Every structure is written in C-alpha cells, then in structure tokens.
C-alpha positions in Angstrom: 9.7 15.0 -14.0 7.4 14.7 -11.0 5.6 11.4 -10.3 2.4 11.6 -8.3 0.6 8.6 -6.6 2.4 5.6 -8.1 0.4 2.4 -7.2 -0.2 -1.2 -8.1 -2.9 -3.6 -7.0 -2.1 -6.3 -4.4 -1.6 -9.7 -6.1 -0.2 -13.1 -5.7 -0.1 -13.5 -9.5 2.9 -13.1 -11.8 1.7 -9.8 -13.5 0.8 -6.4 -12.1 0.2 -3.0 -13.6 1.7 0.2 -12.3 -0.4 3.4 -12.5 0.6 7.0 -11.7 0.6 10.6 -13.0 3.8 11.9 -14.5 4.2 15.7 -14.8 7.0 17.3 -16.9 7.9 20.4 -14.9 11.1 21.0 -16.9 11.9 23.1 -20.0 12.5 20.2 -22.4 10.7 17.1 -23.6 11.4 13.9 -21.7 10.6 10.4 -23.0 9.5 7.6 -20.8 10.9 4.3 -22.0 10.0 1.7 -19.3 10.9 0.7 -15.8 12.9 -1.7 -13.7 11.8 -3.3 -10.5 13.7 -5.8 -8.2 10.5 -7.7 -7.8 9.7 -8.2 -11.6 11.6 -9.9 -14.4 10.5 -7.2 -16.9 8.5 -3.9 -17.1 7.1 -2.2 -20.2 4.8 0.6 -21.0 1.5 -0.6 -22.4 -1.8 0.9 -23.6 -5.2 -0.6 -23.2 -7.3 -1.3 -26.4 -10.4 -3.2 -27.4 -9.8 -5.8 -30.1 -12.7 -8.1 -31.3 -14.7 -7.2 -28.2 -11.8 -8.2 -25.8 -9.7 -5.9 -23.7 -6.0 -6.2 -24.5 -2.7 -4.4 -23.6 -0.4 -3.3 -26.4 3.3 -2.6 -25.8 4.4 1.1 -26.4 8.1 1.5 -26.9 8.2 5.1 -25.6 6.0 7.9 -24.4 7.2 11.5 -25.0 6.2 14.1 -22.6 6.4 17.8 -23.5 7.2 20.5 -21.0 4.2 21.6 -18.9 2.2 18.5 -19.8 1.3 15.3 -17.8 0.5 11.7 -18.5 -2.1 9.7 -16.7 -1.3 6.0 -16.2 -4.6 4.5 -15.1 -6.7 1.3 -15.4 -7.9 0.7 -18.9 -5.5 3.4 -20.2 -1.8 3.6 -20.0 0.2 1.5 -17.6 3.5 -0.1 -16.9 3.1 -3.9 -17.1 5.3 -5.7 -14.6 5.7 -9.4 -15.5 7.4 -12.3 -13.9 6.8 -11.1 -10.3 9.2 -12.7 -7.9 7.2 -11.9 -4.8 3.6 -11.3 -3.8 2.5 -7.6 -3.7 0.9 -7.2 -0.3 -1.7 -4.5 0.4 -0.3 -1.6 2.4 3.3 -2.3 1.5 5.6 0.0 -0.6 7.9 -1.2 -3.3 10.9 0.6 -4.9 11.0 1.0 -8.7 13.0 2.9 -11.3 11.4 4.7 -14.2 13.6 4.8 -17.3 13.5 8.1 -19.2 15.6 9.9 -21.7 16.7 12.1 -18.8 17.9 9.1 -16.7 16.4 6.9 -14.1 13.9 8.2 -11.6 13.5 6.2 -8.3 9.9 6.1 -7.0 8.2 4.3 -4.2 5.0 2.5 -5.3 2.1 2.0 -2.9 0.4 -1.5 -3.0 -3.4 -0.8 -3.0 -6.2 -3.4 -2.4 -6.5 -6.0 -5.1 -9.8 -4.4 -6.3 -8.7 -0.8 -6.2 -9.3 1.4 -9.2 -7.3 4.4 -8.0 -4.7 5.4 -5.5 -6.2 5.8 -2.0 -5.0 9.4 -1.9 -6.3 10.3 -5.4 -8.4 13.5 -5.6 -6.5 15.7 -3.2 -4.1 18.5 -4.2 -0.3 18.5 -3.8 
C-alpha cells in the first residue's frame, strides 16, 4: 500500500478526521481496518452520510482495496475519525500514526493543516 498526503485539520477539540489517498500497488487485496495514534484514545474508519437533513458519520468496520485501485479519504466522504485527542493538533506540525490493515500496520506521518483546510496543501501535484 502507498499512502499519499495524509492530513488532519488543526484543532484544540477532542475529535479530528484523517484524510488521505491509499493506493494498492500490490498483487492482492488488502483490507483497511482502522488506525492507532499516540495522540488519540481511538480511531475508526467512518463514512459521511446525510440523515434527516443532517450530516453524520457512520462507522465502517473494514474497507477492502483491490490491487491496482485506490481509496480517497476526504471531507464529506471517507475518513478515519480520531476521538479522545490527548493533545492539540497544531497547524504545520506532523504526527505519527499507524494504519491497521490485513497486511499489517503501516506507519505514516500526518500533516496538520489549517483548521479550515478542505484538502492537503500539496494536493494536485503528481508523485
């Protein structure tokens, strides 16, 4: 798996959402099951949905990813909800996090973007 532009919004609150693009460059399906972060009590995959005119996040136990495909974790789409934050997420800082997958844990470094950001500051350029 290849993770591109993982980011969260700066916050002093107790909840944050992790966004990123995940590409399966391997030969077999890999399932994302969650995450673990030293700065959060829990982390789970969630999907955004409208219910009775209100936006809500619904837990998703696992997200399979076929070879040659990618998943977009983005605002008002898929995300990893980090709850019980134990520290403020400060703009410009980086935080370490582990993605949990059927192929094992993947360590990533997450960029803390401005509180009002809607995408990673480097989004739109090629890797």
